[in-house]
C-alpha distance (Angstrom), angle and dihedral (degrees) to the residues before:
residue distance angle dihedral
M1 . . .
V2 3.83 . .
E3 3.80 123.2 .
A4 3.77 136.3 176.0
G5 3.78 119.4 -123.6
T6 3.76 121.9 -117.9
G7 3.80 138.9 -161.3
S8 3.79 111.7 -12.3
E9 3.85 92.2 3.6
P10 3.81 106.9 59.8
G11 3.79 118.7 173.5
L12 3.74 135.6 58.6
R13 3.78 131.7 -64.5
S14 3.77 132.7 -170.7
T15 3.81 126.0 -166.7
V16 3.77 134.2 -162.3
T17 3.78 138.6 162.4
V18 3.83 116.4 -134.7
S19 3.76 107.2 -126.5
A20 3.80 116.3 -132.0
D21 3.82 90.0 -135.2
E22 3.82 96.5 57.1
P23 3.82 106.9 141.4
V24 3.84 89.9 -134.4
F25 3.84 89.5 71.8
A26 3.77 91.8 66.7
G27 3.80 106.7 102.3
H28 3.78 94.7 -6.2
Y29 3.82 99.7 121.0
P30 3.85 98.1 -25.3
N31 3.82 113.2 -129.5
F32 3.79 89.3 11.9
P33 3.81 107.7 58.8
I34 3.79 118.2 -160.9
F35 3.80 124.6 -178.9
P36 3.80 106.6 -113.4
G37 3.82 118.1 -110.7
V38 3.81 91.8 -127.0
C39 3.83 87.4 61.9
L40 3.82 89.4 55.4
V41 3.80 89.6 52.1
E42 3.80 89.9 50.6
Y43 3.81 90.5 48.4
V44 3.81 90.2 56.4
H45 3.82 89.9 44.9
N46 3.81 92.4 53.5
S47 3.81 91.8 43.9
A48 3.79 90.1 50.9
L49 3.80 92.9 50.8
A50 3.83 90.0 48.6
T51 3.79 91.9 54.8
L52 3.80 99.0 50.1
P53 3.79 110.1 104.4
E54 3.83 112.7 -119.4
S55 3.81 88.8 -132.9
E56 3.81 88.9 69.3
G57 3.81 93.3 63.1
E58 3.77 129.0 -127.3
W59 3.82 122.8 -30.7
E60 3.77 132.0 -170.7
L61 3.78 133.1 -158.7
T62 3.77 110.2 -106.5
A63 3.81 102.3 170.3
V64 3.74 145.9 5.1
E65 3.79 96.0 -136.6
S66 3.77 98.9 -176.1
T67 3.75 143.4 -6.8
R68 3.78 129.5 -172.3
F69 3.78 119.8 -178.7
L70 3.81 109.9 -157.2
S71 3.79 106.0 172.0
P72 3.80 137.0 0.6
V73 3.81 124.8 -91.8
F74 3.75 116.1 -140.6
P75 3.83 135.2 -165.2
R76 3.82 112.6 -70.6
D77 3.82 93.3 18.3
G78 3.75 114.6 146.3
L79 3.78 110.8 -135.4
S80 3.79 129.6 -160.3
T81 3.77 123.7 -171.3
E82 3.78 125.8 -161.3
L83 3.82 109.1 -152.9
T84 3.79 124.2 -155.9
W85 3.80 120.8 -172.9
T86 3.81 123.8 -157.9
G87 3.75 133.8 174.0
D88 3.76 134.1 45.4
G89 3.75 140.2 -144.4
A90 3.77 114.5 39.3
E91 3.81 97.7 -16.2
K92 3.82 134.4 54.1
R93 3.78 138.1 172.1
C94 3.75 126.7 -146.1
K95 3.79 121.0 -161.7
G96 3.76 116.8 -163.7
V97 3.80 123.5 -167.4
I98 3.77 109.2 -164.5
S99 3.79 118.2 -157.9
S100 3.79 135.9 179.2
S101 3.81 132.2 -175.3
R102 3.82 87.3 -76.2
G103 3.81 94.4 57.1
D104 3.80 132.5 -101.5
A105 3.82 113.2 2.1
A106 3.79 101.9 177.9
Q107 3.81 147.8 -11.5
V108 3.79 119.3 -144.3
T109 3.79 129.0 -180.0
L110 3.82 118.6 -165.4
R111 3.79 130.3 -173.3
F112 3.80 121.4 -143.9
A113 3.77 132.1 -170.9
K114 3.77 128.7 -159.6
R115 3.77 110.0 -102.9
G116 3.76 111.3 -118.8
P117 3.79 127.1 -145.4
E118 3.79 113.3 -65.3
């Protein structure tokens, strides 16, 4: 789910619960499943795409500028991501700070470019 902030909390937030039966858990630290970092990057990517207004046209991911994994994400964790957009014109950056009940789990910054005519 994606929601816009209001009042004293401007910005955008997305939320998701990590299902215990996610196929990515198979073999990823057997007997101690941890949600892979690449899945957290993809979560921010999908959240970013969901928050871009259609009126701005089509955008595509051009770079994963930075990632910082701060704490593990386990099966059944509820995740919330605060999204901050910067930039204008043909290039934008989206920073996502992912948190769980244990605090910040990751920080991901993505760069997007406006898709030109094909």
